[in-house]
Each structure stands twice: as structure tokens, then as C-alpha cells.
N, C-alpha and C positions, 0 to 999 in steps of 0.2 A: 350350597346351591351355586351353580355356575352362572356367572353374569353374562347376560346377552351383550355381545360386542356393540350392538346398535344402541343399547341403553347407555353404555359408556361414552360413545361418540356424542350422543345427545347432551349428556351432562357436561362434556367437554365444550361443546358449542355454547351451552347455556352459561358456563363460567366465562367463556370468552366474551359473549355478548354482555354479560354483567360487568366485566372489567371495562369494556368499551363504554358502556353507559355511565359507569362511575367516573371514568376519565373525562367524558363529555361534560358531566355535571360539574366537575372540578374546573374544567376549562371555562364553562359558562360563568361560574362564580368569579373566576379571575377576570374575565372580560368585564363583567358588571363592576367589579371592584376598581378596575382601571378607569373605567368611565366615570365612576363615582368621584375619583379624586382629581383627575386631570382635565375634565371638560366641563366644569361648572362656570356660570357667568361670574364676572368680577363683581365684588360687593359694591353697592352704591357709595358714593362719597358722603362726607359728613352733612351736606346740605339736607339729605333725606332722613336724617335721624332727628326726631322731633325733640323739642326742649322737654325737660323733666316735668315742668308744670305748663299746662296749656288750657285754653278755654274748653269747657265741657260741651258747649253748644256746637252743632255742626255748621259748616260754612264760614268758619273763622280763618283768616289768613294768619299763618305762623311766621313765614318769612318769604322773601322774594329776592331774586337777583337777576341782573341782565343775562341774556342767553342769545348766542349768535350762530348756532349750528343749523345749517340748511334752511335759513330764513329767507323768504323771497325778497327781491330787490324792492326798495321803497317801504320796507316794514321794519319794525323793531320788536323785540320779544323779551320775555322774562320767564323763568321757571318759578313756580310757587309751591309752597307746602301748606296744606290746609287741613282743617278738621272735617271729618265726615263720619259715617255710621256704618255699622254692620247690620245684618238682617234683623237681629233682636233689638236694635237701637243702641247697642253699646258703642262707645266712641272709638274711633281709630283715625288715622291720618292718610292722606293721599297726596300725590304730586300732580302737577299739571303744567302745561305751557300756555302762555297768553301772548298772542301775536296781534299787533296793532299797525295800521297804516302810519307811516312816519310823517304825519301832518296834523296840525291843530284843527279842532272842530268846534263849532258853536253849540251843537246839540249832542245828546248822548248817542254813542255808537250802537247800531244793531249788533247782535252777538250770534255767531255761529258756535254752537256747542258740539264739538267733534268727539265722537266715540269710535276709537280705533278698532281694527280687526285684530285677530289673534296674534300675539307676539310671544306668548309663553304663559306659564303659570307660577313662575318662581320670582322671588325678589331679585332684582337686577334686569328684568325683561321690560322695563318701562320704556316707552318710545323716547322719552326725554333723555335716556341714557344711551341711546343708539346714535350712530352716525347719520341716520336718515330718519329723523323723528316724524316727518310727514310723508313718508313713503306710503302710497295708497290713499292719500288724501286728495280728492279731486278738486281742481280749480283753485289751488292756493294763490296763484298770482292774481287770479280774477277776484278772489275774496278781498285781496288788498286793494285792487283798483276800484272796487265798489265802495270802499271805505268801511267795510265791516270788520269787527274784531272777531278773533277766533279764540275760544277757550278749549283746550284739548286735554282732557284728563288722562292720566296714566292708569287710572283705576287703583283702588286700594290693594295693597299687597304686592305691587310690581315695582314700586320705587321705595315707598316707606315700609316700615316693619309690619309684620303680620302675614297672614295667609291670604292669597288671592282667591276670591269667590268666582271661579271660572263658570260663566253662564249661569250665575245666580242673579236673577233679574233685579230684585229689589236693591241689592248692594250696588249693582252697576248703576242703577238710576240715582242712588244717593251720590255716587262718585261724580256723575255728570252734573247733577243739579247743584251740589255743594261747591264744585269748582267754580261755576258761574257766580254763585252767591259770594264766594270768597273774593274772586277778582273784582267784583263790583265795589268792594270796600276801599279800593285804592282810587281816590278821587281823581288823580291825574290821568288815569286810564279812560275816564269818562264812558264807562260801559252803561248802556241803557238796560231796561227791563224787558225789552222785546227780543225774544230768542227763537231761533230756528235750530232744531236738532238735526244733525247729520250722523249717520253711522253706517259702517260696512261690516258684514259678516257677524262676528261676535259683537261688534259695535252696532250693527243693525238690530240685533237683539236688545242691546242696551238702549238704543234710541226708542224702540217700541216701549220698553219698560219706563223709560223717562217720560214719554207721553202719558203713560198710564198713571204714573205716580206724582206728576208735577203739581196738580192742583191740591194735593194733600200735603206734600212734603216741601214745596217751595211756592206757596200761593202768591208771593210777591213778584214772581216772574210771569210774564205774559208769553206763553209758548205759542208762537205764531204759526208753527208748522213742524212736522216731524217727517224726515226723509230717511227711510230704511232701505239700504242697498244690499241685496242678497242676504237678508237677515236670517239668522238661525231662528226658526219658528216652531219646529217640531223636533225637539232635541232627541228623543229616543229613536225616532225613525231615521234621522240624519246619522246618528251613531251606528245604527244597525246597517245602513247602506255602506258605511265606510269600512266595515269589517274586511280585513284582508289587504287593504291598501296602506302603504306606509304613512301617508298623511292622515288618513282616517284613524289609524292606530295611535298616532301622536296625539291627536285631538282627544281620542278616548282616554288616553293616559292622563292628560291634563284634567279632564272632567272628573274621572273616577277618583283621582287623588284629592281633588278639591272637595268633591261631595262627601267622601269618606271622612274628611276632617270636620266638615260642617254638620253632617248628618250621620252620626255614629250608628243610628238605628238601621242604617242600610245593611250593616253586618258584613260578613266576609264570604257569603255564599256565591257571589257573582263572579269572583276572580280567584283562581288557584293561587297558592302561595308563591309559586315561581312566577306566574304572570304578574302578580302584584309587585314582586321585586323588580321586574322589568319596567313596569308602569311607573313605579316610584323613581327609578333612575331616569327615565325619559323626562318626567315632569320637572326635573331639576335643571333642564336646559331650555334656553330660549329658542323660539322657532326661527327667527330671522338672524341667524348667526352661524358661523362656520361649524360650531359645535353641534348644530342640528343634524349634521351628517352622521354623528355617532348615534343620535336617537333613531334616525332612519335605519341604521344598520341593526340596532337592537330589535326593531319591530320584526326582523326576520327570525328572531327566536320564538316568536309567538306562533301558536298553531294557525292553520289556514282559517279556522273558524273565528279567529280574532281574540282579542283580550278577554272577552266575557264568556263565561261558561254556561250561562243561562240567560234568557231574555231579560233585558234591562227595563223593558216597558212594563214588567209585572212586579208585584210585591212592593216593598218599601222603596226600592230604588225608582221604580216606575212612578210611585206617588210623588216623590220629590222632583223628578224630571217634569212631570205634568204640572206641578205647582209653579215651575219656572218657565213654562211656555208662555209667550206673551199674548194671552187670550183676553185681556181686559180692554174696556172701552178707552178710546183716546178722543178727547174733545177737540183737539187741534186738527187742522187739515193734515191728511196723511198721504204721503207719496211712498209707494213701494216699488222698487226697481229690481228686475231680475234678468240676468243673462241667460239666454236659452241654451247656451253651450256650457253652462256652469257644471263643473265636474265635482264640486263640493256640496252645493245645495241643489238637490234635484228639482228642476223646474216644475215637474209634476206635483211634488210635495208642496212647493210654494203656491201653486195654483189652487190646490186643495185647501190650503190654509186661508188664502184670500177668499175663496168661495164660502167657507164657513163663517169667517168674520163678517163678510158682506151679509150673509143670511141672518146674522145676529144683529144687524143694523149698523155696523161700522161702515162709514163712507171711506173708500180707498181708491185713490188715483193709482191704478196698477199699470205699470209700463214694462213691457218686455222688450228685449234687445237681442235679435237673432245673431248668432255667431260670437257673442261675447261670453267669455269664461268668467270664472269667479274673480280673478285678478284683473282681467282686462276691462271689466265693467267699470272700474274706478281708475283705470290706467290712462296714460296719455292718448289723446285722440279719440276717447270713447264718446259715442253718440249721446251717452247720458249726461256728460258734463255740462254742455250748453243748456240742456233742458233743466237740469238741476238748478243751475244759476238763474235762469229765467223764472222758474217756479219759486225759488227763494226770494228773488227780487219782488215778485208779486205778493208774497206773504208779508214781507216787511212793509210794503206799501199799503197793506190792508185790503187788496183787491178781493172781490168776492170769489168764492170757489164753487164750481158747479160739478159736483160729483155725486152721482145717484147711488143709493144703496140697492141691494138686490143680489141675485145669485152671482153676477159677474162684476158688479161695481163699475159700470162703464164710466169713463171720463166724459163730462159734458162739454 
């Protein structure tokens, strides 16, 4: 039977397309392999490797040494390695920075427990390993002037060994609380039990969870207030809105790889094999580093629909995300700040979260800031900073708080 010339041409075009697709696949694998080997963060120095034997109880200090990177005038600082816990209570270690005003005091110092925003999900992404460990921390100079101490955890898995539980609430709370508990063991630092928790973005999520867990996990601490700045409060919705944006896909990669390690029951149905390879590579780099340009480039390999191939708010993934939303009660006074020009945390989502928590009986001093983005909310010159400092000063002084509950939680 004579072949139709059109059929021959179609087969030829099909073979050509197949060869191009195969070549593209090889090229993508080569790109990922190159990124895998040449763009990883430097391994932490020996300080971050814990001793072979260490106390089993959380909140024990393992070692400390002076630290002088980017410390405000009139202050002195140390980095510390301490014991903490994972979600199942098993022991691990984390690192932190302790900053004190460089002057003697007669009474215990009030403590700011700082929970930082996203820096990455890999070991080596700890703020204490960066050239700007307090980038994004509002009012550092004023903290020193007020005579307050600051204890800033790196979170477990970013400095010390082990995996980082990105946006895993209970683990973040343990890192924050155990850092303060460990730092209070150094008598010369004179840290008191009265603590105000500050956190931004990922750290805002951590600060809310710290407020939720403090009474159970660190009852010796008096949590005088919790300030959450642009916190991650509805994880599945936030990730869904970030689909297609470079930053949103980097965050999705951090969370997916972290959750897949911690919660194997999530399975592999949410991400294709190729997308998982891309996500794994992205998650090996820090966010605030020149190497992040490589991660940003890799997000272009993902489809327009984003990393996930099915809704992450459903099934076992959705259950774990909901489990880590900060929906629990907080006994301490709570300040929640949100920039209305935030391009990462949707202000409408945040307002919905606040309304639901208020309706559940949680008192929230909710403050919004027109024109401020996710970063500028905690940046130099932000209108939030003086308000945060005044609010914190009042919490340490024990001043009464008049914030009503209800649908809008209006400040009194």
C-alpha cells in the first residue's frame, strides 16, 4: 500500500519534536545538576556542631562565644548553641544570638524574643551565619537604648544539624522558647522572666505559636505580649495565591520539601517528579543570598499553574497545613500588624483571619499600615516601629490593655 506523503511528513515532524523535547529534558537536568553542585550555602563552622553527649532536657545551653557582626552601638552579643525539641518531643539543637546593652544593671533585663522571617530551609541559612543577622528586625538601636535584651533564635535546622521545619508551628515555638530558657542560664547576662515576643512573616507565624504554647512548654516564662508582623496565618491560601510568582514558588519549595520530610503520609500526588526535582534544588539555597538568583531562575521551569498539581488545601497535605495554622488561644496581649500594600501576605486574608479569631474570643490589637509592603513594614522609617516600641514598653511596665473581642477586635 502506498504511503500518504502527509503521513510521512507528520511522522517526521513528530520525530523532530520528540528530539527537541529529549534535548530540552537533557538540558534541564544539566541545569539542575549545575545548580546542585555550585550554588549551595557554605557549611556552618564547628561552633554549630553539638557535642557528642549533651543534656536531654530542652533549653540547656551547650556553648556560647562573643559575636560582633552587625551589632548596634552600645551593645554586646554572643552566639549560643542550645538544646530544643522537634514536634514529637525528640531532642535536637538550635543556635541563637543574644544581644545585651553594654551596661551593668541592678535588676533582671526584660527580654525581646525575636523570631525572624524566611531566610531559607537548608542548614547554613541561619541569620547568625549571615553578614546582616538583624536585617528586618525593627528598632534594634531602640531596643538597646531601652535596656532590653534580645534573644534571636535561628530556629532548629538552619544552623545546627537536622532538618528545618519550615512553617511547622510547634517546632518554631520550641526554638523561640528554649532559646530564652537557655540564655537565662548565664547569670552574667541577667535576663529576667518577663518576655515580649516579636516576629515577622515566618517569624510572625512563630510568634503566634509561641504565644499559644508558652504556658505549656515554658511555664517559668512570663509572656507579657506577642507582636506578630505580617504573620503567615493561613498557609494553604497564602501558597495558593503565590502560584506563578518567583518568590511564591521559592516559598512553596521550602514548605513542600520540609513537610514531605516531616509528614511522609502526604505522599507524592501533589507534585510531579520533575517539579519535585526543581523544588528540592531550590530548597537547598538560602533566600537572602546571591545564590537565590539561581533559585529564582529555576522557578521559570515550573508550569504557569505553579509547583503543585492539585489543591494543597485538600487531603493529607491540607490536614497538615491546617494543623500548623496559628488558630489557638493566646493568653498574652496580642498585637498584629499588617501592611496594606503587602505583596506576600494578602491583607484581605489577614483581615479574615483576625475576624475569625476575634469571633472565637481572642483579643487582638489589629493595626494596619497603608502603603507599607511586606518588607517595608519592618524596614527603616516604618510607622510601625515607634508604635511597636511604645506597645512593648507598656507590656514590660504591666500597663493594662483595653482591646475588645468581637468581629473586628477594635483597639480600646
